[in-house]
Legacy VTK file of the C-alpha trace (Angstrom):
# vtk DataFile Version 3.0
C-alpha trace
ASCII
DATASET POLYDATA
POINTS 438 float
38.614 -146.809 168.468
36.429 -143.938 169.806
37.146 -142.169 173.172
34.957 -140.449 175.754
36.380 -137.455 177.591
34.377 -136.986 180.975
34.443 -134.123 183.370
33.411 -135.309 186.714
31.662 -134.141 189.715
28.761 -132.494 188.097
25.298 -132.874 189.606
22.711 -134.122 186.962
19.088 -133.392 187.048
15.873 -134.372 184.718
14.351 -137.610 183.462
15.800 -140.214 181.455
13.977 -142.721 179.343
15.272 -146.249 179.195
15.584 -147.917 175.979
14.333 -151.154 174.560
15.759 -154.389 176.237
18.960 -155.293 174.491
18.766 -158.928 175.868
15.217 -159.306 174.825
15.605 -157.834 171.351
18.502 -160.657 170.626
15.781 -163.399 171.317
12.676 -161.621 169.620
14.569 -160.873 166.364
15.836 -164.288 165.958
12.057 -165.502 166.325
11.025 -163.841 163.104
12.649 -166.656 161.507
9.889 -168.937 162.662
7.189 -167.925 160.123
7.036 -166.615 156.556
4.315 -163.942 157.608
5.099 -160.330 158.704
6.082 -159.414 162.312
6.095 -155.833 163.504
8.468 -155.248 166.583
8.623 -151.904 168.288
10.874 -150.353 170.788
13.957 -151.852 169.453
17.014 -150.206 170.747
19.477 -148.663 168.255
22.616 -150.407 169.467
25.529 -152.085 167.988
24.745 -155.697 168.829
21.236 -155.330 167.708
21.978 -153.660 164.482
24.482 -156.425 163.649
21.711 -158.929 164.165
19.347 -157.082 161.870
21.943 -157.055 159.262
22.480 -160.556 159.721
18.749 -161.274 159.299
18.938 -159.131 156.022
21.771 -161.204 154.706
19.788 -164.223 155.361
16.982 -162.974 152.954
14.736 -161.540 155.543
12.982 -158.545 154.324
13.538 -155.817 157.036
11.677 -152.406 156.850
12.091 -149.589 159.164
8.570 -148.143 159.694
9.510 -145.536 162.721
12.049 -144.774 165.447
12.714 -148.261 167.111
10.030 -149.677 164.861
10.364 -152.523 162.178
8.814 -155.243 160.084
10.326 -158.483 159.461
9.241 -161.101 156.801
10.987 -164.220 156.435
9.230 -165.492 153.412
12.404 -166.168 151.401
15.402 -167.255 153.628
18.653 -167.652 151.826
19.816 -170.945 153.469
23.036 -171.067 151.299
24.246 -167.838 153.119
24.614 -170.167 156.179
27.432 -172.017 154.237
29.179 -168.930 153.113
32.732 -167.300 154.370
30.676 -164.107 154.964
28.286 -165.763 157.537
31.284 -167.220 159.274
32.512 -163.647 159.710
29.160 -161.930 160.403
28.080 -164.766 163.026
31.151 -165.094 165.016
31.170 -161.106 165.951
28.113 -161.407 167.844
27.016 -163.500 170.942
23.148 -163.454 170.144
23.619 -165.085 166.817
23.778 -168.295 168.414
19.837 -167.909 168.751
19.027 -168.155 164.979
19.731 -172.052 165.216
16.752 -172.961 166.902
14.375 -171.308 164.607
16.382 -172.354 161.668
16.386 -175.924 162.769
12.714 -175.761 163.540
11.477 -174.352 160.360
14.175 -175.742 157.858
15.649 -178.670 159.402
19.199 -177.329 159.491
21.026 -174.577 161.633
24.608 -173.686 161.657
26.620 -171.074 163.552
30.390 -170.267 164.053
31.694 -170.027 167.577
30.365 -166.701 168.703
32.074 -163.751 169.889
31.104 -160.731 172.489
32.416 -159.900 175.813
35.499 -161.017 177.133
34.118 -161.809 180.540
34.727 -165.478 180.884
33.452 -168.742 179.378
29.930 -168.757 178.238
29.163 -172.430 177.231
26.980 -173.509 174.483
26.466 -177.062 175.591
22.923 -176.253 176.830
21.813 -174.912 173.464
23.199 -178.163 171.605
22.250 -180.706 174.324
18.510 -179.377 173.944
18.621 -179.809 170.203
19.963 -183.214 170.366
17.217 -184.188 173.034
14.646 -182.916 170.251
16.263 -185.383 167.620
18.645 -183.309 166.029
22.108 -184.574 164.755
25.033 -182.487 165.907
28.396 -181.758 164.307
31.353 -179.610 165.183
34.126 -178.496 162.944
37.207 -177.908 165.166
39.174 -176.267 162.468
36.653 -173.598 161.628
34.970 -173.651 164.942
31.686 -174.408 163.291
28.537 -175.671 164.886
25.902 -177.472 163.089
22.522 -179.323 163.919
20.106 -181.083 161.415
16.937 -182.886 161.577
14.192 -184.109 159.274
11.529 -183.592 161.972
12.101 -182.595 165.552
10.130 -184.663 168.120
8.924 -183.397 171.437
10.464 -184.737 174.633
11.368 -184.294 178.307
14.414 -182.487 179.221
16.267 -181.459 182.389
18.474 -178.438 181.381
22.019 -178.623 183.081
22.014 -174.653 183.639
18.958 -172.120 183.644
20.513 -170.608 180.710
18.276 -167.751 179.297
19.633 -167.858 175.768
19.739 -171.770 175.800
16.072 -171.638 177.111
15.098 -169.401 174.590
16.841 -171.172 171.663
15.393 -174.528 172.876
11.888 -173.151 173.109
12.052 -171.649 169.511
13.041 -175.042 168.307
10.421 -176.909 170.305
7.345 -174.925 169.100
7.494 -176.635 165.654
8.203 -179.875 166.916
5.920 -183.008 166.762
4.415 -183.618 169.971
5.041 -182.227 173.675
8.172 -180.795 175.053
8.684 -180.159 178.621
11.692 -178.139 179.643
12.402 -178.310 183.292
15.014 -175.889 185.007
14.149 -173.368 182.217
15.153 -169.716 182.680
12.176 -167.645 183.563
13.495 -163.945 183.045
11.105 -161.490 181.838
12.455 -161.282 178.345
12.069 -165.202 178.085
8.581 -164.635 179.074
8.201 -162.085 176.499
9.492 -164.270 173.819
6.979 -166.926 175.135
4.087 -164.501 175.003
4.946 -163.474 171.440
5.560 -166.927 170.185
1.741 -167.809 171.732
0.501 -164.813 169.778
1.726 -166.278 166.785
0.142 -169.615 167.302
2.461 -171.677 169.569
0.956 -173.451 172.421
3.478 -172.844 175.593
2.195 -173.151 179.225
4.124 -172.430 182.329
5.358 -169.067 181.220
7.183 -167.336 184.057
7.996 -170.623 185.839
10.910 -172.817 185.519
8.942 -175.547 183.852
7.593 -174.865 180.423
5.277 -177.130 178.329
5.112 -176.882 174.828
2.795 -178.669 172.449
4.252 -178.461 168.988
2.336 -176.850 166.205
2.489 -177.019 162.439
3.156 -173.194 161.595
3.392 -170.018 163.173
1.754 -166.631 161.932
2.542 -163.064 162.108
2.272 -160.717 165.020
3.183 -157.379 166.669
5.423 -157.000 169.510
6.780 -154.207 171.933
10.112 -154.665 173.701
10.309 -154.129 177.598
12.439 -151.425 179.003
15.958 -152.311 179.548
16.211 -153.344 183.140
20.189 -153.162 182.897
19.981 -149.639 181.770
17.480 -148.671 184.375
19.671 -150.180 187.039
22.728 -148.300 185.687
20.844 -144.863 185.864
20.047 -145.599 189.648
23.749 -146.205 190.361
24.467 -143.038 188.213
22.215 -140.649 190.378
23.480 -142.147 193.595
27.283 -141.569 192.673
26.595 -137.999 191.234
24.542 -137.015 194.172
21.845 -136.134 191.519
18.150 -136.076 191.398
16.889 -138.236 188.557
13.532 -139.654 187.222
13.702 -142.914 185.178
10.639 -142.891 182.994
8.211 -146.100 181.922
10.408 -148.776 183.860
7.741 -151.569 183.850
8.193 -151.957 187.548
6.619 -155.303 187.841
9.462 -156.692 185.723
12.362 -155.382 187.712
12.534 -158.110 190.403
15.200 -157.860 192.900
16.939 -154.613 191.275
15.141 -151.928 193.391
15.630 -153.969 196.771
19.310 -154.505 196.125
20.189 -150.680 195.442
17.924 -150.040 198.626
20.273 -152.366 200.584
23.123 -150.127 199.615
21.101 -147.302 201.134
19.809 -145.453 197.955
16.374 -144.380 198.288
14.475 -145.822 195.185
10.926 -144.185 195.135
8.138 -145.424 192.861
5.967 -142.856 191.251
3.247 -144.611 189.043
5.581 -146.510 186.659
8.550 -144.172 187.180
11.442 -144.419 189.457
12.523 -141.251 191.302
16.014 -141.041 192.708
16.363 -137.933 195.183
19.563 -136.245 195.511
21.932 -137.942 198.235
23.436 -134.992 199.402
24.287 -136.982 202.703
25.347 -140.037 200.891
24.043 -143.591 201.496
24.941 -146.444 203.967
25.218 -150.242 203.338
22.803 -152.323 205.188
24.398 -155.192 207.147
22.682 -158.580 207.608
20.397 -159.057 210.722
23.233 -160.777 212.524
25.622 -157.893 211.785
27.651 -159.748 209.392
28.779 -157.982 206.128
26.403 -157.751 203.279
26.870 -159.829 200.400
25.414 -159.285 196.985
25.451 -161.984 194.479
24.154 -162.935 191.045
21.609 -165.724 190.564
19.134 -166.851 187.811
15.836 -164.896 187.884
13.986 -164.091 190.093
17.630 -163.554 191.404
19.804 -160.510 190.938
20.970 -160.115 187.398
24.826 -160.432 187.019
24.940 -157.723 184.319
24.361 -155.268 187.231
26.878 -156.429 189.637
29.395 -154.251 187.825
27.172 -151.193 188.566
26.725 -152.248 192.361
30.506 -152.561 192.999
31.100 -149.127 191.623
28.341 -147.588 193.561
29.535 -149.040 196.779
32.997 -147.269 196.195
31.308 -144.271 197.662
28.884 -145.849 200.253
29.384 -145.807 204.089
30.247 -149.467 204.904
31.407 -152.436 203.283
30.020 -155.166 200.986
31.198 -158.542 199.641
30.334 -158.628 195.736
30.068 -162.155 194.521
30.055 -162.660 190.792
29.224 -166.365 190.382
28.589 -166.651 186.835
31.724 -165.191 184.881
35.160 -165.355 185.928
36.577 -162.456 184.341
33.842 -159.954 184.888
35.569 -158.392 188.200
38.911 -157.973 186.532
37.981 -154.066 185.774
38.390 -153.247 189.361
42.148 -152.451 188.978
41.095 -149.306 186.959
38.764 -148.404 190.096
41.727 -148.987 192.383
43.757 -146.463 190.278
40.960 -144.085 190.651
41.380 -144.377 194.452
38.666 -146.931 195.371
39.085 -149.114 198.248
38.578 -152.655 196.850
40.105 -156.152 197.710
39.821 -158.537 194.782
39.770 -161.895 196.757
39.774 -163.962 193.758
38.163 -164.016 190.122
34.564 -164.252 191.652
34.729 -162.181 194.741
35.510 -158.392 195.575
35.299 -156.636 198.966
34.509 -152.761 198.705
35.192 -150.575 201.672
33.188 -147.267 200.845
34.758 -143.732 201.115
31.285 -142.267 202.157
32.201 -139.303 199.855
35.007 -138.186 202.209
37.545 -139.225 199.530
36.602 -138.593 195.727
37.615 -141.016 193.112
40.292 -139.457 190.952
40.166 -138.988 187.065
42.195 -141.278 185.004
42.752 -142.742 181.509
41.120 -146.270 181.043
39.985 -148.626 178.410
36.564 -150.316 178.442
36.833 -154.011 178.655
33.144 -154.922 178.055
29.665 -153.362 177.977
28.805 -153.456 181.536
32.445 -152.624 182.945
32.647 -149.854 180.478
29.271 -148.328 181.852
30.535 -148.647 185.538
33.868 -147.000 184.590
31.842 -144.154 183.037
29.907 -143.729 186.131
32.927 -143.616 188.119
34.308 -141.231 185.762
31.337 -139.001 186.194
31.659 -138.855 189.997
35.359 -138.490 189.930
37.492 -135.323 190.646
38.984 -134.020 187.277
38.738 -135.021 183.599
38.853 -138.704 182.677
39.394 -140.446 179.533
37.819 -143.737 178.370
39.067 -145.616 175.252
37.406 -148.347 173.372
33.904 -147.082 173.835
32.659 -149.111 171.227
32.025 -151.647 173.937
29.567 -149.172 175.656
27.945 -148.580 172.383
27.066 -152.261 171.938
24.542 -151.930 174.726
23.602 -148.433 175.357
21.796 -146.141 172.722
23.311 -142.687 172.199
24.437 -142.803 175.928
26.556 -139.596 175.608
23.728 -137.435 174.004
21.356 -138.697 176.613
23.835 -137.998 179.396
24.519 -134.347 178.120
20.648 -133.879 178.258
20.643 -134.340 182.054
23.690 -132.026 182.488
26.771 -134.525 182.205
29.943 -133.163 180.825
30.937 -135.797 178.196
32.362 -135.366 174.712
33.003 -138.179 172.171
35.935 -138.411 170.082
35.744 -140.474 167.049
39.031 -142.169 165.784
39.775 -141.596 162.346
LINES 1 439
438 0 1 2 3 4 5 6 7 8 9 10 11 12 13 14 15 16 17 18 19 20 21 22 23 24 25 26 27 28 29 30 31 32 33 34 35 36 37 38 39 40 41 42 43 44 45 46 47 48 49 50 51 52 53 54 55 56 57 58 59 60 61 62 63 64 65 66 67 68 69 70 71 72 73 74 75 76 77 78 79 80 81 82 83 84 85 86 87 88 89 90 91 92 93 94 95 96 97 98 99 100 101 102 103 104 105 106 107 108 109 110 111 112 113 114 115 116 117 118 119 120 121 122 123 124 125 126 127 128 129 130 131 132 133 134 135 136 137 138 139 140 141 142 143 144 145 146 147 148 149 150 151 152 153 154 155 156 157 158 159 160 161 162 163 164 165 166 167 168 169 170 171 172 173 174 175 176 177 178 179 180 181 182 183 184 185 186 187 188 189 190 191 192 193 194 195 196 197 198 199 200 201 202 203 204 205 206 207 208 209 210 211 212 213 214 215 216 217 218 219 220 221 222 223 224 225 226 227 228 229 230 231 232 233 234 235 236 237 238 239 240 241 242 243 244 245 246 247 248 249 250 251 252 253 254 255 256 257 258 259 260 261 262 263 264 265 266 267 268 269 270 271 272 273 274 275 276 277 278 279 280 281 282 283 284 285 286 287 288 289 290 291 292 293 294 295 296 297 298 299 300 301 302 303 304 305 306 307 308 309 310 311 312 313 314 315 316 317 318 319 320 321 322 323 324 325 326 327 328 329 330 331 332 333 334 335 336 337 338 339 340 341 342 343 344 345 346 347 348 349 350 351 352 353 354 355 356 357 358 359 360 361 362 363 364 365 366 367 368 369 370 371 372 373 374 375 376 377 378 379 380 381 382 383 384 385 386 387 388 389 390 391 392 393 394 395 396 397 398 399 400 401 402 403 404 405 406 407 408 409 410 411 412 413 414 415 416 417 418 419 420 421 422 423 424 425 426 427 428 429 430 431 432 433 434 435 436 437
């Protein structure tokens, strides 16, 4: 288990380039299974979860060729379907949440798709019902082996249909879309997710020859085609990392420029940080955060009641940034209620912040009230363990603002979602050391 040693209360300065979007990469990489032709993908983040998925594709027989930093070609012209029934696949698949999205493409192109119950973050229940109900609606037969926790769907030919999703699941929508593009006839998906990363997937599929309309809305109409071809695609910058850097700048009173952020795809993110009193300036396609030497003050609602920040499906605020917002609020002037609606275990890391001196009331598994210190009382350094990707980065930001030297164990969780984070932070002045376990 690797560890970070962080010396806090150092002002940072400079610019930082966000990595390619992790959540987009997990969808896009699975889509290469839909065609036998070559696909080139650029700006792929070099992170654990994405690299695991690339290895899974290799094991499936996909020809993977790295052609540059973050750039690969993929050719799925000789897919080894026997691997899906092997013990190796059961181990490889269950270690990665994103592996669920290989099922839709495999079902569409080869008539069958299998997956062990995927793993990932310990942040609460993440149902797979939306995925498999969608496949069943398209005509697939579903089976589940309780002993092995192994899911399977099979169909001779998928047929288009109308479906109303029970939730606007991003991965569920992506999986169903990838199955429907090769189905016979028209598929209408209502209550579809419409995140920028899902839009990116749809645009890529259309370049490959799919016929998807309604992209960016919550109703997608897909006219099935017989086959798809190759294309080239570039990932968006990772909006979660961009939000993390905004929070880091505020907490460390640092002046930072975040480069090439694709402003039009950030949605509510800049506005939510502005509600916390943070100055978020647009400079072309960059974000500039000036040094908040006098701190930042949380807004109230118009009627004077306490500000509530909650997550919602796009274009609402992403749940992946609520942990960052919560940490940033610990040093604001004023109070805020954080309402995490989607995952019932995601706020449990706040006990670590309370140990550091933060004033947080955990109301229940979904809600926490934060009373800001206004930098009059610094967080205190401590030793902690990263429970998941987003909480891990939130604790790292807290440590960089804290007085003294902090230790964070289990940083493999952070590495799952953030590329070379310690090197990139050192480049802008952070005092952070990685200690690898032997």
